[in-house]
OpenMM code with the backbone's topology and positions (N, CA, C; nanometers):
from openmm import Vec3, app, unit

residues = "UNK UNK UNK UNK UNK UNK UNK UNK UNK UNK UNK UNK UNK UNK UNK UNK UNK UNK UNK UNK UNK UNK UNK UNK UNK UNK UNK UNK UNK UNK UNK UNK UNK UNK UNK UNK UNK UNK UNK UNK UNK UNK UNK UNK UNK UNK UNK UNK UNK UNK UNK UNK UNK UNK UNK UNK UNK UNK UNK UNK UNK UNK UNK UNK UNK UNK UNK UNK UNK UNK UNK UNK UNK UNK UNK UNK UNK UNK UNK UNK UNK UNK UNK UNK UNK UNK UNK UNK UNK UNK UNK UNK UNK UNK UNK UNK UNK UNK UNK UNK UNK UNK UNK UNK UNK UNK UNK UNK UNK UNK UNK UNK UNK UNK UNK UNK UNK UNK UNK UNK UNK UNK UNK UNK UNK UNK UNK UNK UNK UNK UNK UNK UNK UNK".split()
positions = [
    Vec3(-7.5081, 12.9981, -7.5396),
    Vec3(-7.4458, 13.0853, -7.6401),
    Vec3(-7.2971, 13.1035, -7.6098),
    Vec3(-7.2163, 13.0970, -7.7137),
    Vec3(-7.0725, 13.1134, -7.6937),
    Vec3(-7.0380, 13.2588, -7.6684),
    Vec3(-6.9405, 13.2771, -7.5807),
    Vec3(-6.8933, 13.4143, -7.5561),
    Vec3(-6.8220, 13.4625, -7.6820),
    Vec3(-6.8391, 13.5885, -7.7142),
    Vec3(-6.7700, 13.6371, -7.8333),
    Vec3(-6.6210, 13.6486, -7.8012),
    Vec3(-6.5374, 13.6191, -7.8999),
    Vec3(-6.3931, 13.6192, -7.8751),
    Vec3(-6.3432, 13.7591, -7.8399),
    Vec3(-6.2477, 13.7623, -7.7480),
    Vec3(-6.1881, 13.8889, -7.7093),
    Vec3(-6.1010, 13.9373, -7.8244),
    Vec3(-6.1141, 14.0632, -7.8605),
    Vec3(-6.0321, 14.1097, -7.9733),
    Vec3(-5.8831, 14.1148, -7.9381),
    Vec3(-5.8014, 14.0890, -8.0373),
    Vec3(-5.6564, 14.0999, -8.0230),
    Vec3(-5.6179, 14.2326, -8.0875),
    Vec3(-5.5517, 14.3184, -8.0108),
    Vec3(-5.5100, 14.4486, -8.0648),
    Vec3(-5.3764, 14.4316, -8.1365),
    Vec3(-5.3765, 14.4655, -8.2647),
    Vec3(-5.2576, 14.4510, -8.3479),
    Vec3(-5.2272, 14.5862, -8.4113),
    Vec3(-5.0996, 14.6199, -8.4175),
    Vec3(-5.0580, 14.7456, -8.4807),
    Vec3(-4.9689, 14.7132, -8.6001),
    Vec3(-4.9773, 14.7955, -8.7026),
    Vec3(-4.8942, 14.7753, -8.8214),
    Vec3(-4.8424, 14.9086, -8.8722),
    Vec3(-4.7236, 14.9017, -8.9307),
    Vec3(-4.6558, 15.0214, -8.9803),
    Vec3(-4.6721, 15.0341, -9.1304),
    Vec3(-4.7185, 15.1504, -9.1734),
    Vec3(-4.7203, 15.1809, -9.3160),
    Vec3(-4.5975, 15.2683, -9.3401),
    Vec3(-4.4955, 15.2067, -9.3993),
    Vec3(-4.3682, 15.2758, -9.4231),
    Vec3(-4.3559, 15.2965, -9.5732),
    Vec3(-4.3592, 15.4222, -9.6138),
    Vec3(-4.3544, 15.4527, -9.7571),
    Vec3(-4.2190, 15.5127, -9.7913),
    Vec3(-4.1742, 15.4847, -9.9123),
    Vec3(-4.0492, 15.5414, -9.9606),
    Vec3(-4.0616, 15.5581, -10.1112),
    Vec3(-4.0633, 15.6831, -10.1574),
    Vec3(-4.0719, 15.7135, -10.3001),
    Vec3(-4.1844, 15.6359, -10.3682),
    Vec3(-4.3033, 15.6403, -10.3090),
    Vec3(-4.4194, 15.5790, -10.3712),
    Vec3(-4.4307, 15.4281, -10.3533),
    Vec3(-4.3372, 15.3698, -10.2784),
    Vec3(-4.3445, 15.2259, -10.2509),
    Vec3(-4.3680, 15.2037, -10.1026),
    Vec3(-4.4335, 15.0917, -10.0730),
    Vec3(-4.4655, 15.0582, -9.9344),
    Vec3(-4.3922, 14.9317, -9.8940),
    Vec3(-4.3503, 14.9281, -9.7690),
    Vec3(-4.2800, 14.8114, -9.7166),
    Vec3(-4.3808, 14.7072, -9.6697),
    Vec3(-4.3724, 14.5873, -9.7279),
    Vec3(-4.4580, 14.4769, -9.6822),
    Vec3(-4.3683, 14.3600, -9.6425),
    Vec3(-4.4189, 14.2772, -9.5516),
    Vec3(-4.3405, 14.1633, -9.5051),
    Vec3(-4.4198, 14.0350, -9.5248),
    Vec3(-4.3463, 13.9258, -9.5419),
    Vec3(-4.4099, 13.7960, -9.5618),
    Vec3(-4.3956, 13.7126, -9.4345),
    Vec3(-4.5081, 13.6552, -9.3914),
    Vec3(-4.5086, 13.5732, -9.2712),
    Vec3(-4.4267, 13.4464, -9.2945),
    Vec3(-4.3690, 13.3952, -9.1871),
    Vec3(-4.2889, 13.2735, -9.1976),
    Vec3(-4.3765, 13.1520, -9.2291),
    Vec3(-4.3156, 13.0492, -9.2881),
    Vec3(-4.3923, 12.9280, -9.3212),
    Vec3(-4.4555, 12.8622, -9.1983),
    Vec3(-4.3957, 12.8821, -9.0807),
    Vec3(-4.4461, 12.8190, -8.9584),
    Vec3(-4.5482, 12.9056, -8.8836),
    Vec3(-4.5715, 13.0274, -8.9314),
    Vec3(-4.6630, 13.1203, -8.8630),
    Vec3(-4.8087, 13.0844, -8.8908),
    Vec3(-4.8980, 13.1436, -8.8112),
    Vec3(-5.0403, 13.1382, -8.8443),
    Vec3(-5.0528, 13.2161, -8.9755),
    Vec3(-5.1407, 13.1762, -9.0645),
    Vec3(-5.1513, 13.2397, -9.1973),
    Vec3(-5.0146, 13.2402, -9.2676),
    Vec3(-4.9549, 13.1211, -9.2852),
    Vec3(-4.8185, 13.1104, -9.3385),
    Vec3(-4.8019, 13.1725, -9.4772),
    Vec3(-4.6893, 13.2418, -9.4923),
    Vec3(-4.6450, 13.3006, -9.6188),
    Vec3(-4.7366, 13.4076, -9.6779),
    Vec3(-4.8362, 13.4510, -9.6019),
    Vec3(-4.9156, 13.5646, -9.6499),
    Vec3(-4.8382, 13.6923, -9.6215),
    Vec3(-4.8742, 13.7978, -9.6945),
    Vec3(-4.8054, 13.9265, -9.6809),
    Vec3(-4.8861, 14.0192, -9.5913),
    Vec3(-4.8170, 14.1149, -9.5301),
    Vec3(-4.8822, 14.2101, -9.4409),
    Vec3(-4.7931, 14.3314, -9.4225),
    Vec3(-4.8497, 14.4347, -9.3641),
    Vec3(-4.7673, 14.5474, -9.3215),
    Vec3(-4.6970, 14.5033, -9.1939),
    Vec3(-4.5695, 14.5428, -9.1745),
    Vec3(-4.4967, 14.4941, -9.0574),
    Vec3(-4.5579, 14.5447, -8.9262),
    Vec3(-4.5585, 14.4590, -8.8277),
    Vec3(-4.6137, 14.4952, -8.6976),
    Vec3(-4.6423, 14.3711, -8.6181),
    Vec3(-4.7325, 14.3836, -8.5222),
    Vec3(-4.7653, 14.2690, -8.4394),
    Vec3(-4.8582, 14.3062, -8.3261),
    Vec3(-4.8706, 14.2140, -8.2335),
    Vec3(-4.9641, 14.2253, -8.1235),
    Vec3(-4.9170, 14.3253, -8.0180),
    Vec3(-5.0121, 14.4007, -7.9648),
    Vec3(-4.9833, 14.4923, -7.8544),
    Vec3(-4.9945, 14.4126, -7.7245),
    Vec3(-4.8876, 14.4150, -7.6443),
    Vec3(-4.8871, 14.3427, -7.5168),
    Vec3(-4.9628, 14.4231, -7.4111),
    Vec3(-5.0107, 14.3551, -7.3045),
    Vec3(-5.0772, 14.4279, -7.1956),
    Vec3(-4.9834, 14.5369, -7.1404),
    Vec3(-5.0388, 14.6487, -7.1013),
    Vec3(-4.9627, 14.7622, -7.0468),
    Vec3(-4.8613, 14.8223, -7.1444),
    Vec3(-4.8851, 14.8066, -7.2729),
    Vec3(-4.7966, 14.8641, -7.3741),
    Vec3(-4.8820, 14.9544, -7.4618),
    Vec3(-4.8291, 15.0703, -7.5027),
    Vec3(-4.9100, 15.1509, -7.5943),
    Vec3(-4.8752, 15.1134, -7.7387),
    Vec3(-4.9580, 15.1595, -7.8316),
    Vec3(-4.9419, 15.1223, -7.9723),
    Vec3(-4.8033, 15.1564, -8.0253),
    Vec3(-4.7559, 15.2757, -7.9907),
    Vec3(-4.6277, 15.3223, -8.0415),
    Vec3(-4.5133, 15.2317, -7.9945),
    Vec3(-4.5119, 15.1976, -7.8648),
    Vec3(-4.4064, 15.1101, -7.8124),
    Vec3(-4.4133, 14.9717, -7.8752),
    Vec3(-4.5355, 14.9208, -7.8910),
    Vec3(-4.5535, 14.7884, -7.9510),
    Vec3(-4.5012, 14.7873, -8.0943),
    Vec3(-4.5329, 14.8931, -8.1686),
    Vec3(-4.4917, 14.9013, -8.3083),
    Vec3(-4.3397, 14.9092, -8.3204),
    Vec3(-4.2780, 14.9907, -8.2363),
    Vec3(-4.1318, 15.0015, -8.2384),
    Vec3(-4.0674, 14.8668, -8.2051),
    Vec3(-4.1216, 14.7993, -8.1041),
    Vec3(-4.0672, 14.6696, -8.0621),
    Vec3(-4.0825, 14.5656, -8.1732),
    Vec3(-4.2026, 14.5576, -8.2305),
    Vec3(-4.2295, 14.4569, -8.3330),
    Vec3(-4.1474, 14.4795, -8.4600),
    Vec3(-4.1383, 14.6048, -8.5048),
    Vec3(-4.0625, 14.6323, -8.6272),
    Vec3(-3.9133, 14.6063, -8.6050),
    Vec3(-3.8618, 14.6420, -8.4865),
    Vec3(-3.7210, 14.6139, -8.4553),
    Vec3(-3.6979, 14.4621, -8.4562),
    Vec3(-3.7899, 14.3880, -8.3953),
    Vec3(-3.7814, 14.2419, -8.3867),
    Vec3(-3.7856, 14.1774, -8.5253),
    Vec3(-3.8734, 14.2278, -8.6108),
    Vec3(-3.8935, 14.1647, -8.7416),
    Vec3(-3.7962, 14.2105, -8.8486),
    Vec3(-3.7572, 14.3389, -8.8440),
    Vec3(-3.6786, 14.3958, -8.9540),
    Vec3(-3.5479, 14.4630, -8.9110),
    Vec3(-3.5185, 14.4593, -8.7811),
    Vec3(-3.3925, 14.5149, -8.7278),
    Vec3(-3.3730, 14.6644, -8.7525),
    Vec3(-3.4822, 14.7402, -8.7601),
    Vec3(-3.4677, 14.8847, -8.7768),
    Vec3(-3.5480, 14.9577, -8.6697),
    Vec3(-3.5057, 15.0811, -8.6424),
    Vec3(-3.5804, 15.1681, -8.5521),
    Vec3(-3.6755, 15.2521, -8.6358),
    Vec3(-3.7944, 15.2786, -8.5814),
    Vec3(-3.8908, 15.3602, -8.6549),
    Vec3(-3.9445, 15.4714, -8.5659),
    Vec3(-3.9994, 15.5707, -8.6332),
    Vec3(-4.0733, 15.6773, -8.5655),
    Vec3(-4.2194, 15.6542, -8.6040),
    Vec3(-4.3063, 15.6570, -8.5034),
    Vec3(-4.4477, 15.6309, -8.5282),
    Vec3(-4.5223, 15.7631, -8.5425),
    Vec3(-4.5963, 15.7751, -8.6519),
    Vec3(-4.6705, 15.8977, -8.6795),
    Vec3(-4.8198, 15.8818, -8.6557),
    Vec3(-4.8977, 15.9392, -8.7453),
    Vec3(-5.0443, 15.9414, -8.7330),
    Vec3(-5.1078, 15.8042, -8.7507),
    Vec3(-5.2205, 15.7857, -8.6833),
    Vec3(-5.3034, 15.6678, -8.7080),
    Vec3(-5.3702, 15.6897, -8.8435),
    Vec3(-5.3523, 15.5952, -8.9347),
    Vec3(-5.4088, 15.6091, -9.0689),
    Vec3(-5.5464, 15.5440, -9.0770),
    Vec3(-5.5563, 15.4197, -9.0271),
    Vec3(-5.6849, 15.3531, -9.0356),
    Vec3(-5.6978, 15.2449, -8.9307),
    Vec3(-5.8211, 15.2023, -8.9115),
    Vec3(-5.8511, 15.0967, -8.8166),
    Vec3(-5.9518, 15.0026, -8.8807),
    Vec3(-5.9271, 14.8715, -8.8701),
    Vec3(-6.0276, 14.7740, -8.9114),
    Vec3(-6.0367, 14.6655, -8.8060),
    Vec3(-6.1549, 14.6128, -8.7916),
    Vec3(-6.1756, 14.4995, -8.7025),
    Vec3(-6.2119, 14.3835, -8.7925),
    Vec3(-6.1351, 14.2740, -8.7830),
    Vec3(-6.1598, 14.1614, -8.8736),
    Vec3(-6.1802, 14.0321, -8.7958),
    Vec3(-6.2985, 13.9689, -8.8113),
    Vec3(-6.3223, 13.8427, -8.7419),
    Vec3(-6.2589, 13.7245, -8.8151),
    Vec3(-6.1770, 13.6501, -8.7427),
    Vec3(-6.1258, 13.5227, -8.7925),
    Vec3(-6.2091, 13.4139, -8.7240),
    Vec3(-6.1777, 13.2877, -8.7493),
    Vec3(-6.2611, 13.1808, -8.6957),
    Vec3(-6.2684, 13.1806, -8.5428),
    Vec3(-6.1544, 13.1964, -8.4754),
    Vec3(-6.1526, 13.1840, -8.3290),
    Vec3(-6.1217, 13.3133, -8.2544),
    Vec3(-6.1031, 13.4203, -8.3260),
    Vec3(-6.0712, 13.5465, -8.2603),
    Vec3(-6.1004, 13.6624, -8.3548),
    Vec3(-6.0935, 13.7820, -8.2990),
    Vec3(-6.1134, 13.9035, -8.3783),
    Vec3(-5.9850, 13.9844, -8.3701),
    Vec3(-5.9386, 14.0343, -8.4833),
    Vec3(-5.8202, 14.1196, -8.4838),
    Vec3(-5.8646, 14.2646, -8.5029),
    Vec3(-5.8267, 14.3504, -8.4085),
    Vec3(-5.8433, 14.4950, -8.4231),
    Vec3(-5.7097, 14.5477, -8.4726),
    Vec3(-5.7052, 14.5861, -8.5987),
    Vec3(-5.5796, 14.6263, -8.6611),
    Vec3(-5.5736, 14.7787, -8.6781),
    Vec3(-5.4717, 14.8378, -8.6173),
    Vec3(-5.4485, 14.9820, -8.6244),
    Vec3(-5.3263, 15.0060, -8.7121),
    Vec3(-5.3450, 15.0829, -8.8195),
    Vec3(-5.2348, 15.1130, -8.9110),
    Vec3(-5.1821, 15.2525, -8.8846),
    Vec3(-5.0516, 15.2619, -8.8658),
    Vec3(-4.9876, 15.3910, -8.8393),
    Vec3(-4.8886, 15.4250, -8.9490),
    Vec3(-4.8838, 15.5533, -8.9791),
    Vec3(-4.7823, 15.6050, -9.0701),
    Vec3(-4.6505, 15.6030, -8.9927),
    Vec3(-4.5471, 15.5419, -9.0495),
    Vec3(-4.4188, 15.5339, -8.9790),
    Vec3(-4.3049, 15.5636, -9.0745),
    Vec3(-4.1896, 15.5922, -9.0156),
    Vec3(-4.0708, 15.6030, -9.1004),
    Vec3(-3.9514, 15.5420, -9.0282),
    Vec3(-3.8621, 15.4839, -9.1078),
    Vec3(-3.7420, 15.4220, -9.0531),
    Vec3(-3.6464, 15.5330, -9.0126),
    Vec3(-3.5941, 15.5277, -8.8904),
    Vec3(-3.5032, 15.6318, -8.8431),
    Vec3(-3.3603, 15.5817, -8.8278),
    Vec3(-3.3410, 15.4499, -8.8143),
    Vec3(-3.2056, 15.3960, -8.7976),
    Vec3(-3.2024, 15.2483, -8.8315),
    Vec3(-3.0864, 15.2068, -8.8814),
    Vec3(-3.0667, 15.0647, -8.9085),
    Vec3(-3.0815, 15.0299, -9.0551),
    Vec3(-3.0418, 14.9075, -9.0872),
    Vec3(-3.0490, 14.8529, -9.2228),
    Vec3(-3.1575, 14.7466, -9.2199),
    Vec3(-3.2531, 14.7537, -9.3112),
    Vec3(-3.3594, 14.6534, -9.3153),
    Vec3(-3.3027, 14.5144, -9.3398),
    Vec3(-3.3446, 14.4187, -9.2589),
    Vec3(-3.3156, 14.2783, -9.2898),
    Vec3(-3.4292, 14.1914, -9.2388),
    Vec3(-3.4502, 14.0781, -9.3035),
    Vec3(-3.5588, 13.9879, -9.2663),
    Vec3(-3.5170, 13.9068, -9.1436),
    Vec3(-3.5222, 13.9708, -9.0274),
    Vec3(-3.4776, 13.9072, -8.9037),
    Vec3(-3.5784, 13.8027, -8.8558),
    Vec3(-3.7047, 13.8421, -8.8448),
    Vec3(-3.8094, 13.7503, -8.8007),
    Vec3(-3.9304, 13.7539, -8.8930),
    Vec3(-3.9016, 13.7632, -9.0215),
    Vec3(-4.0042, 13.7509, -9.1252),
    Vec3(-3.9432, 13.6618, -9.2343),
    Vec3(-4.0269, 13.6070, -9.3203),
    Vec3(-3.9756, 13.5217, -9.4273),
    Vec3(-3.9074, 13.6066, -9.5345),
    Vec3(-3.9666, 13.7225, -9.5623),
    Vec3(-3.9145, 13.8091, -9.6681),
    Vec3(-3.9768, 13.9477, -9.6518),
    Vec3(-3.9210, 14.0464, -9.7197),
    Vec3(-3.9847, 14.1786, -9.7265),
    Vec3(-3.9625, 14.2365, -9.8642),
    Vec3(-4.0516, 14.3274, -9.9045),
    Vec3(-4.0416, 14.3897, -10.0366),
    Vec3(-4.0946, 14.5320, -10.0292),
    Vec3(-4.0459, 14.6150, -10.1189),
    Vec3(-4.1018, 14.7490, -10.1394),
    Vec3(-4.1916, 14.7393, -10.2620),
    Vec3(-4.3191, 14.7697, -10.2484),
    Vec3(-4.4113, 14.7586, -10.3619),
    Vec3(-4.4970, 14.8842, -10.3741),
    Vec3(-4.5421, 14.9124, -10.4945),
    Vec3(-4.6340, 15.0243, -10.5145),
    Vec3(-4.7751, 14.9764, -10.4813),
    Vec3(-4.8654, 15.0684, -10.4575),
    Vec3(-5.0030, 15.0278, -10.4264),
    Vec3(-5.0659, 14.9520, -10.5433),
    Vec3(-5.0225, 14.9812, -10.6663),
    Vec3(-5.0744, 14.9092, -10.7828),
    Vec3(-5.0331, 14.7616, -10.7806),
    Vec3(-4.9222, 14.7327, -10.7126),
    Vec3(-4.8714, 14.5946, -10.7085),
    Vec3(-4.9304, 14.5120, -10.5942),
    Vec3(-5.0056, 14.5759, -10.5039),
    Vec3(-5.0594, 14.5042, -10.3879),
    Vec3(-5.1325, 14.3755, -10.4260),
    Vec3(-5.2086, 14.3814, -10.5350),
    Vec3(-5.2908, 14.2639, -10.5697),
    Vec3(-5.2085, 14.1439, -10.6198),
    Vec3(-5.0787, 14.1629, -10.6383),
    Vec3(-4.9929, 14.0494, -10.6777),
    Vec3(-4.9504, 13.9664, -10.5563),
    Vec3(-4.9763, 14.0180, -10.4368),
    Vec3(-4.9318, 13.9517, -10.3149),
    Vec3(-5.0533, 13.9099, -10.2329),
    Vec3(-5.0592, 13.7828, -10.1927),
    Vec3(-5.1710, 13.7421, -10.1073),
    Vec3(-5.1521, 13.7971, -9.9656),
    Vec3(-5.2412, 13.8876, -9.9251),
    Vec3(-5.2326, 13.9507, -9.7930),
    Vec3(-5.3219, 13.8779, -9.6931),
    Vec3(-5.2920, 13.8975, -9.5649),
    Vec3(-5.3800, 13.8440, -9.4610),
    Vec3(-5.5137, 13.9169, -9.4729),
    Vec3(-5.6245, 13.8531, -9.4340),
    Vec3(-5.7558, 13.9182, -9.4487),
    Vec3(-5.7660, 14.0551, -9.3805),
    Vec3(-5.7097, 14.0700, -9.2616),
    Vec3(-5.7185, 14.2001, -9.1934),
    Vec3(-5.6397, 14.3063, -9.2692),
    Vec3(-5.5220, 14.2696, -9.3202),
    Vec3(-5.4421, 14.3653, -9.3965),
    Vec3(-5.5087, 14.3996, -9.5288),
    Vec3(-5.5717, 14.3002, -9.5887),
    Vec3(-5.6463, 14.3210, -9.7124),
    Vec3(-5.7556, 14.4263, -9.6900),
    Vec3(-5.8290, 14.4122, -9.5804),
    Vec3(-5.9355, 14.5077, -9.5477),
    Vec3(-5.8775, 14.6465, -9.5242),
    Vec3(-5.7630, 14.6535, -9.4554),
    Vec3(-5.6966, 14.7818, -9.4297),
    Vec3(-5.6527, 14.8479, -9.5582),
    Vec3(-5.5962, 14.7664, -9.6468),
    Vec3(-5.5473, 14.8229, -9.7718),
    Vec3(-5.6582, 14.8802, -9.8550),
    Vec3(-5.7680, 14.8073, -9.8589),
    Vec3(-5.8818, 14.8578, -9.9357),
    Vec3(-5.9260, 14.9919, -9.8801),
    Vec3(-5.9237, 15.0035, -9.7485),
    Vec3(-5.9614, 15.1289, -9.6835),
    Vec3(-5.8594, 15.2373, -9.7161),
    Vec3(-5.7323, 15.1987, -9.7071),
    Vec3(-5.6202, 15.2891, -9.7334),
    Vec3(-5.6277, 15.3451, -9.8745),
    Vec3(-5.6616, 15.2581, -9.9697),
    Vec3(-5.6642, 15.2982, -10.1098),
    Vec3(-5.8003, 15.3536, -10.1517),
    Vec3(-5.8905, 15.3652, -10.0536),
    Vec3(-6.0212, 15.4188, -10.0840),
    Vec3(-6.1068, 15.3245, -10.1651),
    Vec3(-6.0821, 15.1942, -10.1531),
    Vec3(-6.1577, 15.0975, -10.2309),
    Vec3(-6.2768, 15.0425, -10.1524),
    Vec3(-6.2808, 15.0757, -10.0229),
    Vec3(-6.3884, 15.0155, -9.9414),
    Vec3(-6.5219, 15.0811, -9.9761),
    Vec3(-6.6254, 15.0032, -9.9690),
    Vec3(-6.7570, 15.0536, -10.0074),
    Vec3(-6.8182, 15.1326, -9.8927),
] * unit.nanometer
topology = app.Topology()
chain = topology.addChain("A")
for resn in residues:
    res = topology.addResidue(resn, chain)
    for name in ("N", "CA", "C"):
        topology.addAtom(name, app.Element.getBySymbol(name[0]), res)
């Protein structure tokens, strides 16, 4: 029997502004190329969620954020690994948004989410976020 894959802990920022949410598009060379997601990334060993989120958002969008409450958690199995995705309420505290290490970013309303192909884990999170999960 194969050992079950070790989960990868991933954190993502839900940054809202006047009813719109910040989403980012993965680079063409990334795993799951050009899909959309909430900005964030993998938590490194010996790093807490808040530090990881600040580091990843700064790396991807060149802004500083404040990390707030944990909004939701989903565990999503992919073919070779499992992603444990933790979504946090965040707000930008400094800097100008730019697509530093993402293909693109957009501010969208929750009604517009279905126009963007999201990664499966983010899709599951959004459904939970919007109360669509069964």
